[in-house]
C-alpha positions, 0 to 999 in steps of 0.5 A: 501480470500473474493475478489469474495464477494466484493461489485461491482462498476461502474464508473459514471462521473469519480467518483467510486461508489458502486452497489446496494448491501449495506454494512448492507446487507453484514454483516447482520443487527446488533442486540443489542449485536453488532453482525451481524445476522450471528453471525460474527463481521461485519467488513468494510475495506477501501481497500485491505491491510486492508481487508487482515489483517481483514480476516487473523486475524479475520478468521471465526469470522468476515464477511469482506467487503471492500469499494474499489472493485478489479481493482479500484485505491483506492486513488481517491475513492468516496462514495455515501451519502447512503453508508456513512450513512450505514458505521454506521452499521458496528461493526468494521472499519479498514482503513488507514488515509491519503490514501483515503480522501473521506473515511477518512471523511465518517468514521469520520462521521460514529462514529463506536465505534471500528474504527481503523486507521492503521496509528496509529499502527506504525510510519509514515515517510515522503517520496518524489519522491526520497527515498535514502539510504546512502550506503557509510559507509555500502556498499562500493561495490557501491562506493560513489553512495549513497552520490553523489546521495543524494546530486544530488537529494536533490533539486529535492526531495524538488521540488516534495515534495510540489507537493506531499503534494498538493494532500493531500494523505500523508500529512493528516496522517503526512507521507507516508501511504504506510506502508503495503509494508514494512513487518516489519511495516505491522507486527506492524500494524497486532499486533495492529489490533489483539489487537483491535479485541480482545477488540471488540470481547473478546469472541474470543480473543484467536483465534484473538491472535493465528491468529495474531501470525501466520500472524506475523510469515509469515510476518517475513519470508517475511522480511527475504526473502527480506533481504537475497534476496536483500543483494548483487546486481549490483545496489541499484536503481529502478525506479517506476511509483509512489513513493509507495515503500519508506518504502521498499526502506529504509528497504532494503537499496535501492534507489527508484526513483519515476516517479511521487510522492505519488499520482499515478495520478500526471504527471511528468515534462519534467525536471523530465523525463530528470533527470530520464534518467540521474539517469538510466545511472549513477546508471546502472538501467535496468528496469522501473517498472509500476503497475497494477491499474494505467496508464503505459504510463509514465513508457513505455515512459521513458523505450523507451527513455532510452532503458530499459525494463519494469516490474511490481512492484505491490503496492498491493492496490488491487488484480485483475486477473492481479495481480502476485499472489492471496494474499498479500504474493504471490504478495510480493514474486513476487515483490521480484523476480522482484526486484532481477532481475532488481537489478542484485541480486546475 
């Protein structure tokens, strides 16, 4: 993984900007054949989940840089005009439309031929603050919790939907962009990225296909681990800082209760906090999850008010020294362990 080579950033007047190292210098200037000076395909990824795909699938044939440095919350990333212009020097750009509005606009302006929006490689879904799963028919061990919970929270979900869409992160792409937290959807994206790299660099197509197959196999094993590990549990409900885990919840039959909506920086209303206290008691919730790149204030406040413990559930928007693992697979395994403990999985 190339985390240590990422472009350094500094914060100026609340906006995240990158250092003096330029994107073109990272991959080397491209020649007439579209290859960088070191002979590798110069790839720009918007943030860590896209970087991981590019590195795993591209292997030795690509030089990958990311627009979002480690430790930076990606949703509100801003770019300098100079950087926007330099995006045009990339051979290949991989991003996820709807997560980073400023990046979406800059990439559109760059006009790079091989530009891939990961959101087009799988199907997106709408997720609000509450993501429920109907357990009534297939999970009788949990009684009518699924049905009652869905009915009770329907009004709250509609209330928060408008708030979520107001931030523009999910609605611009037509749905919740956090597809990488579902190993099955992430594997679908990986296949699409592999095919696009084969097209961008046909001379190395065989290696891209081989690397794609290897990654898809690892993601399949991860999916199996989640499926078996979360099959039997005391509760199906988990509370987390922001609603990043909608796809994961639906995939494995869980109920996600987000303190805030899709945007991690939005503030919950007092009514929402009271509502979550009720949900925690009713659904026997043991843990309030927070994440590494956003404030843990609301999570700790809720935990204190409800007598619950706190733990980390990482939305994997970036890898830092505080991450519970060195890469996507390791952090997802840590997330599984945290969920199993919180849900009382047997």
